Every structure is written in C-alpha cells, then in structure tokens.
N, C-alpha and C positions, 0 to 999 in steps of 0.2 A: 200628547202635545207634540212630541218629536215627529210623529207621523203626519200631523197636520202641517207642520212647518215644511217637511219634505214635499208633501203634495203641493203646497203653495209655491215652493221654489221650482218644482218640476213644471207646474202650470205656467209660471212666469217665463221659464225658459222656452217652452213650446210656443207661447204667445209671441215672444220676441223673435224666434226663428220664423214664425209665420209672417210677422210684419216685415222682417228683413227680406224674406223671399218675395213677398208681394211688391215691395219697393224695388227690388232688383229687376222686376219685369217691366217697369215703367221706363219709357225712353225719355231722356232729358230733352227739354225744348231746344236748348242751344245746339244739340247734336243733329237736329234735323236740317236738311238743306231747304232753304226757302224757295229755291228755283225748281225743285223737283216737282213733277206733276203728281197730283194726288191719286190719279187713276190713269190707266192706259188710254191714250187718245186714239180715236179711229183714224185709219189712213184715209187720205183724200182720194176720192173716186173721180175719174174724169167725167165730164159732162158728155151727153150724147153728141154734141157738136164737135168735140175734139176728135181729130183724126189720128192722134198719137196712140200708139199701142204701148201699153205698159207690160213689161215682162217682169213677173215676180220670180225672184230667185228663192229657192227653198233655203230656209235658215236652219242651222242645226239647233236642236233644242237647247235652251239655256241650262247651264249647270245650276246647281242649287245656289240660291241667293246667299250673299254673305251672312254668316250667323246661323244659317239653316243647315242642318246635317241630316244624314240618314239615321233612322232609329237604331239600327244594329251597327253602329260604327265602333271603332276600337275603344274609344273612351267609355261608352256605355257597356261594352262587353266586359271591360275591367271593373266597372262599377257594379254590374250585376254579379260578377264573380265574387267581388268583395262582400256583397250582401249574402250570397249563398255560403261563403266561407264563414262569415260572422254568425249566420243562423246555425251552421253545423257546429261551430265552436260553442254557441249557446246551448245546443242540444247536449253536447258532451259535458259541458260544465254543470248543467242542471242535473243530469244523471249522476255525476260525481257528487253533487250537493245532496241528492237524495240518498245515495249509498252511505254518506257520512252521517245520516240521520237528521238532516236539517230540512225544515219544511219549505216548500216553494212559496214565493211571495205572490205571484200573479195568477198562477193556475192552481187548481186543486191538486193535491198529492195523488189522487186516483188517476187523474189525466196524465200526469208525468210518469207514474208507474206503469201505465199502459204504453209501452214503447212504440208500437205501430201508430197509435193515435197521436202521441206526442210528436213523432217524426212527421206525420201528415200535417200537423199544425205548423211545424217549422217550414215545411215545403210550401204550404199555403201562404204563409207570411212572405216568403221569398217571391212567390208568384204574384201576390198582391202588390208588392213593391214594384215589380216590373210592370204590372198593369197600371198602377198610378203614374209611373213614369211615362208610359205610352199615352195615357190621356193628356198629360202635360205636353208631350211632344206634338200630338195631333192638334192641340189648341194653340200651339205656338209659344208655349211657356218653356223655352228650352233650358233656361237656368234652373227653374223649378224641377224640371225633369232630371237634371244632374244632381241637384241638391237632395232630392228625395232618396236616391240610392246612397249618396254619401252619408246622409244623416242616419239612415236605417242601418247601414253597415257599422257606423260609429256607435250607435246605441246597442247593437247586438254584441259588439266586441266589449264595450264598457260593462254590459251586464254579465258577460262571461268573466271578465276580470273581477267583478264584485263577487260572483259565485265562488271563484277559486280563492279569494281573499278571506272569506268568512271562516271563522274559527270553528273547528269541530268540537261539539260539546262532549266533554268527558264526564262520565258518571263519577260522583265523589262518594 
C-alpha cells in the first residue's frame, strides 16, 4: 500500500513538473509587440528605369537574439557539472548502501555490484541529460533545456541523501 502511494505521489510530481515546464515555454499574448513584423520583409529593389545606384553596405552578423544563448555557455556548464556531480554522488551512495547490506531499489543488485557496469550506467545517464538538454536547445525550448539539468541534478542528489539516510540493518 505504501509503495502504491509513493508511486502515485512521484507520478503526480513529474506530471506537474512537465505541465509547468510546458507552460513556461509559451509566450504570453500581452508580451508580444503588435507592431513587430511576423517575418522578415524583402528589401525594395529599384526598377530598371531608375538611374540611382544603390550601394549596399555589409552589415555585421547580428549577435544572438535576446533570450537565445549558446549551448555551451557558463550556466549550462555549471548545470552539467551539477548533473555529473549528482550522478557521482549517487554512485558512491549506492555502493555504500550495498556495502551495508541494503538492497538497491531501482536496479538489480547484480548490476550495482558490477562496478564498471554501474559506473557506465551513471555516465550514460549524465550523457542522456546533456543530450535531452541539447534537443530542447535546438528546438528553442531554452527554459526546458535548463530545467532538465536542474531537475536531474536535484533528483540525483536527493536519491543520494536518501541512500545515506537509510538505517543499516543489524542482525538480532
């Protein structure tokens, strides 16, 4: 019964996080400029009868638009480092958990006891987080890009705290 309640609470939490993240990507209607053009307008070209010469001056490429950033910027670097640190802490806390004789909840004990395999899973989880962030970045969902790393790091650190907080079973 308690496990079902925990799963329901976890499912509701992830549902609300997903809804919040999706709403964060929508622009409010009142924030849009009604006078702004919806698409770039073509420049006027002189007709063949005009004797004027138009001299085009080369323009410097525009810097990134407001709200747009490079993928490997300082904030993402810190977020990815946080994800990696959280996964490393999860690795260490799970090994500590197994050394104390407690069973792993999400993976099988044979996977956790195979240290190279378990380390590879942790590295793959970190790489998957960076990959999902990159997909969000490329599709213009920059808030989701940041939230992906922040939530992943938080869940990894929270799981580590849970692992260290579990009581060691003592034989009676």
